[in-house]
LUMLUMBA-138366 format. One record per residue (C-alpha): residue number from 1; x, y, z. Coordinates in Angstrom, 3 decimals. Each point is the difference from the previous one (the first is absolute). Layout:
// LUMLUMBA-138366
REC, seq, X, Y, Z
REC, NUM, X, Y, Z $
...
//
This chain:
// LUMLUMBA-138366
REC, seq, X, Y, Z
REC, 1, -11.471, 5.127, 12.775 $
REC, 2, -1.264, -2.119, -2.905 $
REC, 3, -0.331, -0.173, -3.755 $
REC, 4, -3.210, -0.922, -1.781 $
REC, 5, -1.009, -1.175, -3.441 $
REC, 6, -3.599, -0.863, -0.781 $
REC, 7, -1.075, -2.325, 2.841 $
REC, 8, 3.552, -0.834, 1.098 $
REC, 9, 1.728, 1.542, 3.012 $
REC, 10, 3.654, -0.410, 0.942 $
REC, 11, 0.590, 0.870, 3.642 $
REC, 12, 3.312, 1.821, 0.438 $
REC, 13, -0.003, 0.282, 3.774 $
REC, 14, 2.687, -2.693, -0.197 $
REC, 15, 2.578, -0.300, -2.814 $
REC, 16, -1.152, -1.986, -3.020 $
REC, 17, 2.324, -2.072, -2.177 $
REC, 18, 0.089, 0.485, -3.756 $
REC, 19, 1.549, -3.009, -1.702 $
REC, 20, 2.048, 0.704, -3.127 $
REC, 21, -0.928, -1.981, -3.118 $
REC, 22, 2.216, 0.890, -2.952 $
REC, 23, -1.153, -1.467, -3.304 $
REC, 24, 3.124, 1.369, -1.671 $
REC, 25, 3.042, -1.775, -1.476 $
REC, 26, 2.462, 2.570, 1.369 $
REC, 27, -0.930, 1.202, 3.497 $
REC, 28, 3.057, 0.421, 2.222 $
REC, 29, -0.812, -2.755, 2.495 $
REC, 30, -2.491, -2.477, -1.453 $
REC, 31, -0.108, 0.779, -3.717 $
REC, 32, -1.216, -2.894, -2.141 $
REC, 33, -1.376, -2.118, 2.857 $
REC, 34, -3.685, 0.881, -0.438 $
REC, 35, -0.462, 0.764, -3.695 $
REC, 36, -2.379, -2.977, -0.431 $
REC, 37, -3.514, 0.631, 1.340 $
REC, 38, -0.136, -3.281, 1.935 $
REC, 39, 3.254, 0.634, 1.849 $
REC, 40, -1.024, 3.598, 0.692 $
REC, 41, -3.325, -1.072, 1.496 $
REC, 42, 1.640, -2.721, 2.085 $
REC, 43, 2.450, 2.528, 1.412 $
REC, 44, -2.797, 2.494, 0.689 $
REC, 45, -1.983, -2.655, 1.863 $
REC, 46, 3.091, -0.923, 2.017 $
REC, 47, 0.505, 3.645, 0.988 $
REC, 48, -3.669, 0.280, 1.013 $
REC, 49, 0.345, -3.090, 2.211 $
REC, 50, 3.126, 1.540, 1.510 $
REC, 51, -1.774, 3.222, 0.958 $
REC, 52, -0.177, 2.357, -2.956 $
REC, 53, -3.240, 1.986, -0.176 $
REC, 54, 1.019, 1.743, -3.244 $
REC, 55, 1.670, -1.539, -3.056 $
REC, 56, 1.875, 2.525, -2.145 $
REC, 57, 0.247, -1.189, -3.610 $
REC, 58, 2.574, 1.659, -2.241 $
REC, 59, 0.717, -0.555, -3.676 $
REC, 60, 2.859, 2.461, -0.475 $
REC, 61, 3.258, -0.085, 1.916 $
REC, 62, 0.820, 3.260, 1.769 $
REC, 63, 3.533, -0.985, 1.022 $
REC, 64, 2.730, 2.570, -0.797 $
REC, 65, 0.844, -0.147, -3.699 $
REC, 66, -3.133, -1.952, -0.893 $
REC, 67, -1.226, 0.435, -3.597 $
REC, 68, -3.505, 1.259, -0.605 $
REC, 69, -2.729, -2.511, -0.848 $
REC, 70, -2.720, 0.626, -2.571 $
REC, 71, -3.662, 0.116, 0.963 $
REC, 72, -0.889, -3.213, -1.845 $
REC, 73, 2.787, -1.986, 1.637 $
REC, 74, -0.898, 1.284, 3.456 $
REC, 75, -3.657, -0.855, -0.539 $
REC, 76, 0.907, -3.538, -1.060 $
REC, 77, 2.049, -0.459, 3.167 $
REC, 78, -2.455, 1.533, 2.459 $
REC, 79, -3.630, -0.391, -1.032 $
REC, 80, -0.187, -3.830, -0.127 $
REC, 81, 1.499, -0.166, 3.507 $
REC, 82, -2.423, 2.609, 1.366 $
REC, 83, -2.933, -1.794, -1.605 $
REC, 84, 0.985, -3.433, 1.317 $
REC, 85, 0.855, 1.215, 3.493 $
REC, 86, -3.287, 1.910, 0.251 $
REC, 87, -1.884, -3.200, -0.803 $
REC, 88, 1.865, -1.911, 2.685 $
REC, 89, 0.241, 2.534, 2.844 $
REC, 90, -1.559, 3.099, 1.538 $
REC, 91, 3.450, 1.285, 0.993 $
REC, 92, 0.739, 3.645, -0.791 $
REC, 93, 1.622, 0.051, -3.443 $
REC, 94, 2.371, 2.849, -0.761 $
REC, 95, 1.489, 0.663, -3.417 $
REC, 96, 3.411, 1.618, -0.165 $
REC, 97, -0.182, 2.109, -3.146 $
REC, 98, 0.257, 3.532, -1.342 $
REC, 99, -1.913, -0.594, -3.232 $
REC, 100, -3.629, 1.191, -0.085 $
REC, 101, -1.087, -2.792, -2.343 $
REC, 102, 1.473, -2.652, 2.279 $
REC, 103, -1.712, 1.650, 2.983 $
REC, 104, -3.327, 0.032, -1.824 $
REC, 105, 0.100, -3.623, -1.125 $
REC, 106, 1.348, -1.202, 3.341 $
REC, 107, -2.858, 1.680, 1.887 $
REC, 108, -2.485, -1.529, -2.439 $
REC, 109, 1.619, -3.405, 0.617 $
REC, 110, -0.439, 0.338, 3.759 $
REC, 111, 2.863, 2.083, 1.424 $
REC, 112, -0.824, 2.019, 3.139 $
REC, 113, 3.059, 2.244, 0.252 $
REC, 114, 2.463, 1.806, -2.270 $
REC, 115, 3.648, 0.324, 1.009 $
REC, 116, 1.711, 2.590, -2.214 $
REC, 117, 3.693, 0.818, 0.349 $
REC, 118, -0.535, 3.029, -2.251 $
REC, 119, -2.744, 1.398, 2.240 $
REC, 120, -2.641, 0.197, -2.775 $
REC, 121, 2.064, 2.365, -2.124 $
REC, 122, -0.696, -1.822, -3.270 $
REC, 123, -2.713, 1.725, -2.075 $
REC, 124, -3.386, -1.477, 0.825 $
REC, 125, 1.101, -1.890, 3.110 $
REC, 126, -1.803, 2.265, 2.454 $
REC, 127, -3.180, -0.220, -2.089 $
REC, 128, 0.031, -3.818, 0.091 $
REC, 129, 0.498, -0.160, 3.766 $
REC, 130, -2.524, 2.753, 0.708 $
REC, 131, -2.590, -1.586, -2.283 $
REC, 132, 0.333, -3.385, 1.678 $
REC, 133, 0.152, 1.494, 3.524 $
REC, 134, 2.760, -2.485, 0.746 $
REC, 135, 2.645, 0.543, 2.703 $
REC, 136, 3.431, 0.943, -1.318 $
REC, 137, 3.534, 0.202, 1.335 $
REC, 138, 2.058, 2.923, -1.298 $
REC, 139, 3.755, -0.263, 0.389 $
REC, 140, 2.919, 2.409, -0.059 $
REC, 141, 2.607, -0.730, -2.650 $
REC, 142, 2.713, 2.258, -1.363 $
REC, 143, 0.537, -0.736, -3.686 $
REC, 144, -1.029, -3.223, -1.729 $
REC, 145, 0.933, -3.613, 0.786 $
REC, 146, 2.486, -0.172, -2.855 $
REC, 147, 2.036, 2.955, 1.290 $
REC, 148, -1.183, 0.707, 3.550 $
REC, 149, 3.079, -1.412, 1.748 $
REC, 150, 2.574, 1.870, -2.087 $
REC, 151, 1.277, 2.414, 2.650 $
REC, 152, -3.356, 1.318, 1.323 $
REC, 153, 0.438, 3.462, 1.504 $
REC, 154, -2.216, 2.215, 2.137 $
REC, 155, 0.512, 3.486, 1.317 $
REC, 156, -2.209, -0.703, 3.023 $
REC, 157, -0.823, -3.702, 0.010 $
REC, 158, -2.913, -0.511, 2.392 $
REC, 159, -1.761, 3.320, -0.772 $
REC, 160, 0.112, -0.903, -3.701 $
REC, 161, -1.610, -3.386, 0.671 $
REC, 162, -2.737, 1.711, 2.029 $
REC, 163, -0.517, 2.672, -2.662 $
REC, 164, -0.447, -2.644, -2.695 $
REC, 165, -2.529, -1.992, 2.014 $
REC, 166, -1.942, 3.129, 0.991 $
REC, 167, -0.234, 1.007, -3.659 $
REC, 168, -1.172, -3.455, -1.042 $
REC, 169, -2.605, -0.160, 2.785 $
REC, 170, -1.376, 3.325, -1.202 $
REC, 171, 0.043, -1.140, -3.637 $
REC, 172, -1.856, -3.193, 0.877 $
REC, 173, -2.672, 1.805, 1.996 $
REC, 174, -0.374, 2.663, -2.695 $
REC, 175, -0.433, -2.834, -2.517 $
REC, 176, -2.888, -1.527, 1.916 $
REC, 177, 1.677, -2.578, 2.229 $
REC, 178, -1.372, -0.065, 3.544 $
REC, 179, 2.637, 0.807, 2.596 $
REC, 180, -0.843, -3.117, 1.994 $
REC, 181, 0.950, -2.083, -3.056 $
REC, 182, 3.624, 1.217, 0.005 $
REC, 183, 2.908, -1.958, 1.479 $
REC, 184, 3.551, 1.415, 0.158 $
REC, 185, 3.300, -1.738, -0.735 $
REC, 186, 3.194, 2.025, 0.639 $
REC, 187, 1.788, -2.140, -2.572 $
REC, 188, 2.892, -1.874, 1.573 $
REC, 189, 2.535, -0.826, -2.704 $
REC, 190, -1.507, 2.192, -2.706 $
REC, 191, 2.436, 2.751, -0.939 $
REC, 192, 1.749, -0.058, 3.370 $
REC, 193, 3.509, -0.766, 1.212 $
REC, 194, 0.700, -2.357, 2.866 $
REC, 195, 0.254, 3.014, 2.300 $
REC, 196, -3.296, 1.435, -1.292 $
REC, 197, -1.768, -3.300, 0.705 $
REC, 198, 1.177, -0.235, 3.575 $
REC, 199, -0.732, 3.666, 0.642 $
REC, 200, -3.500, -0.657, -1.305 $
REC, 201, -0.357, -3.033, 2.241 $
REC, 202, 1.215, 1.927, 3.042 $
REC, 203, -2.595, 2.718, -0.626 $
REC, 204, -2.911, -2.113, -1.238 $
REC, 205, -2.272, 1.271, 2.780 $
REC, 206, -0.123, 3.381, -1.757 $
REC, 207, -2.361, -1.442, -2.595 $
REC, 208, -2.663, -0.666, 2.624 $
REC, 209, -0.821, 3.722, -0.099 $
REC, 210, -2.038, -0.522, -3.186 $
REC, 211, -2.425, -2.244, 1.908 $
REC, 212, 0.068, -2.436, -2.919 $
REC, 213, 1.066, -3.646, -0.021 $
REC, 214, 3.714, -0.567, -0.573 $
REC, 215, 1.301, -2.841, -2.165 $
REC, 216, 3.667, -0.982, 0.100 $
REC, 217, 2.058, -2.436, -2.032 $
REC, 218, 3.541, -0.772, 1.171 $
REC, 219, -0.107, -3.689, -0.818 $
REC, 220, 3.285, -1.295, -1.470 $
REC, 221, 0.931, 3.446, -1.298 $
REC, 222, 3.451, 1.469, -0.592 $
REC, 223, -0.098, 1.885, 3.303 $
REC, 224, 0.137, -3.418, 1.656 $
REC, 225, 2.123, -2.221, -2.223 $
REC, 226, 2.543, 2.698, -0.822 $
REC, 227, 0.401, 0.907, 3.654 $
REC, 228, 0.390, -3.645, 1.023 $
REC, 229, 1.928, -1.122, -3.094 $
REC, 230, -2.536, -2.695, -0.843 $
REC, 231, -2.117, -1.039, -2.961 $
REC, 232, -3.651, 1.178, 0.054 $
REC, 233, -1.293, -3.543, 0.527 $
REC, 234, 2.234, -0.307, 3.077 $
REC, 235, -1.667, 2.951, 1.721 $
REC, 236, -3.053, -1.633, 1.579 $
REC, 237, 1.054, 0.802, 3.567 $
REC, 238, 0.990, 3.592, -0.750 $
REC, 239, -3.217, 0.493, -2.000 $
REC, 240, -2.063, -1.151, 2.970 $
REC, 241, 1.949, 2.321, 2.297 $
REC, 242, -0.655, 2.873, -2.409 $
REC, 243, -3.715, -0.785, -0.091 $
REC, 244, -0.227, -0.041, 3.793 $
REC, 245, 1.841, 3.322, 0.232 $
REC, 246, -2.419, 1.525, -2.512 $
REC, 247, -3.016, -1.354, 1.880 $
REC, 248, 1.363, 1.383, 3.236 $
REC, 249, 0.384, 3.397, -1.640 $
REC, 250, -3.566, 0.113, -1.297 $
REC, 251, -0.197, -1.951, -3.277 $
REC, 252, -3.353, -1.766, -0.370 $
REC, 253, 0.744, -2.006, -3.165 $
REC, 254, 3.221, -1.978, -0.338 $
REC, 255, 0.904, -1.116, -3.522 $
REC, 256, 2.155, -3.120, 0.344 $
REC, 257, 1.295, -3.141, -1.705 $
REC, 258, 0.330, -2.063, 3.176 $
REC, 259, -3.579, -0.033, 1.254 $
REC, 260, 0.127, -2.780, 2.592 $
REC, 261, 3.047, 1.311, 1.855 $
REC, 262, -1.327, 3.557, -0.113 $
REC, 263, -3.416, -1.083, 1.290 $
REC, 264, 1.612, -1.758, 2.966 $
REC, 265, 2.072, 3.066, 0.836 $
REC, 266, -3.018, 2.323, -0.262 $
REC, 267, -2.011, -2.332, 2.272 $
REC, 268, 2.664, 0.517, 2.667 $
REC, 269, -0.068, 3.767, -0.535 $
REC, 270, -3.800, 0.145, 0.150 $
REC, 271, -0.090, -2.080, 3.180 $
REC, 272, 2.542, 2.234, 1.670 $
REC, 273, -1.928, 3.111, -1.030 $
REC, 274, -3.123, -1.273, 1.771 $
REC, 275, 1.768, 0.343, 3.326 $
REC, 276, 1.554, 3.395, -0.660 $
REC, 277, -1.135, 2.607, 2.518 $
//
C-alpha cells in the first residue's frame, strides 16, 4: 500500500511516522513552543532526523474546549512554516486543517497532504482536495472540538463510527477525489469517552476492511494521561506503547510527538515482523 502525490511516493508497507508540529499558542501538550517560524523549522528538522517521513503542521488547536481560529490567523501561523520547510526539505508536508482556504494556500505553498479532523465537511473542502489531487486523511469526530468531550453518547458506538466514515468516503469519491487518495483516521480522543477510546483500540483491525491506509493519533492524549494520572508531557512511554499497538493492529501512519522513541520502537516491530511465519 502507498500514497502518491505528483512524483512523490510514500511506501506504507511498513508504518510511517508523522511528526506533530503545532504552530499554536494553546495546543494541549506543546502549545506556544513553535509559534516562531525558526523554532518550528528547527523542530521539524529534528523530527525528520529522528525518523519522521511526514510533518503535520497545525495552526488551530483541536484539544477539547479549544476556541475556533479565524482563517487569517490560521494562515499566518501555517503558510510561512510550510513555505520555509518546503524550501529546506523534500519531506512529506501535511497540513492539519478543516478550512478550504488554508488547504488551498498550503498546497500552493508546497504541502503534499491534507489532514482534516472534520473529514472535508466544510463547504468547498472536497473541491479543493479534488482539484489538487492531493491525498487526504478523513477522521471521525462526534461534535466539535469545543464541545466534543461533554458526555459523548452513542447508541451503537463502533457501527456509528463505521457509518460516518463510509458516508464520508462516498462523499469524497462523489466529489471527485480518487479513492486511492483517501486515508482513514478513526479519531481517538475526538468525541469519545475513555471506554470508547479503548474499545476502538481493541477493535482497530476492523478498519482494514476498507483497504485504505489507516492513520492513528494517540500521542499524549487523555486516554493515556487520564488513565495513568499523568500530565500529557509525561506520557512519552505510554504514547510509544500506543503507537506500537496501533501499528501491530494495522495502522500505517502514526501521528506522534515523540518521533525518536517511536521510530526506535517501530524498528523493533518491523524487524520482528520480517521473521514472522
